[in-house]
C-alpha positions as CSV (number, residue, x, y, z in Angstrom):
1,M,0.0,0.0,0.0
2,P,1.3,3.5,-0.7
3,M,2.9,5.2,2.2
4,G,2.0,8.8,1.2
5,K,-0.2,10.7,-1.2
6,H,2.5,10.7,-3.9
7,A,4.0,7.3,-3.2
8,G,3.0,4.5,-5.6
9,H,-0.1,4.6,-7.7
10,I,-3.6,3.1,-7.8
11,N,-3.9,-0.2,-9.5
12,G,-6.5,-3.0,-9.8
13,T,-4.8,-5.3,-7.2
14,M,-5.4,-2.8,-4.4
15,T,-8.5,-3.2,-2.2
16,V,-11.1,-0.5,-1.9
17,L,-9.9,-0.1,1.7
18,D,-6.3,0.3,0.6
19,V,-7.2,3.1,-1.7
20,L,-9.6,4.8,0.7
21,S,-7.1,4.6,3.5
22,A,-4.2,6.1,1.4
23,W,-6.3,8.7,-0.4
24,R,-9.4,9.8,1.6
25,E,-10.4,12.1,-1.3
26,T,-11.3,9.0,-3.4
27,E,-14.4,8.5,-1.4
28,T,-16.2,10.9,-3.7
29,V,-15.3,8.6,-6.7
30,F,-16.7,5.6,-4.8
31,R,-19.9,7.6,-4.0
32,A,-20.3,8.5,-7.6
33,Y,-20.1,4.9,-8.6
34,E,-22.7,4.2,-5.9
35,K,-25.1,6.7,-7.6
36,E,-24.4,5.1,-11.0
37,T,-24.9,1.5,-10.0
38,G,-27.2,1.8,-7.0
39,I,-24.7,-0.3,-4.9
40,C,-22.7,1.1,-2.1
41,V,-19.1,0.2,-2.8
42,L,-17.9,1.1,0.7
43,C,-20.6,-1.1,2.3
44,N,-20.3,-4.1,0.0
45,Y,-16.8,-4.3,-1.5
46,L,-14.4,-2.7,1.1
47,F,-12.2,-5.8,1.1
48,C,-12.4,-6.6,-2.6
49,T,-9.7,-5.5,-5.1
50,L,-10.6,-2.8,-7.5
51,A,-10.5,-5.5,-10.3
52,E,-13.0,-7.6,-8.4
53,T,-15.1,-4.6,-7.6
54,A,-15.3,-3.6,-11.3
55,V,-16.5,-7.1,-12.2
56,L,-19.1,-7.2,-9.4
57,L,-20.4,-3.7,-10.4
58,E,-20.1,-4.5,-14.1
59,I,-18.0,-1.5,-14.8
60,D,-14.8,-1.0,-16.7
61,R,-11.8,-1.5,-14.4
62,E,-9.5,0.9,-16.3
63,R,-12.2,3.6,-16.0
64,L,-12.5,3.0,-12.2
65,V,-8.7,3.2,-11.7
66,A,-8.5,6.3,-13.9
67,D,-11.3,8.0,-12.0
68,L,-9.7,7.2,-8.7
69,T,-6.3,8.4,-9.9
70,K,-7.7,11.7,-11.0
71,A,-9.2,12.3,-7.6
72,I,-5.8,12.3,-5.8
73,P,-3.6,15.4,-5.7
């Protein structure tokens, strides 16, 4: 897991919790996907990887990672 805001990068093998813990501002992205899918990512997929989450939500993994990456400073 990244040790700071600028260390490492977001990738599909990270869990939702890993991303949220390292970059709190990504919560807005997860909330946007909640609105889009009708499923609370933070309630249901906190311990899933981003790749698993994308499959479960039937969304594009690359789009999810890109949206999360854009949210971090």
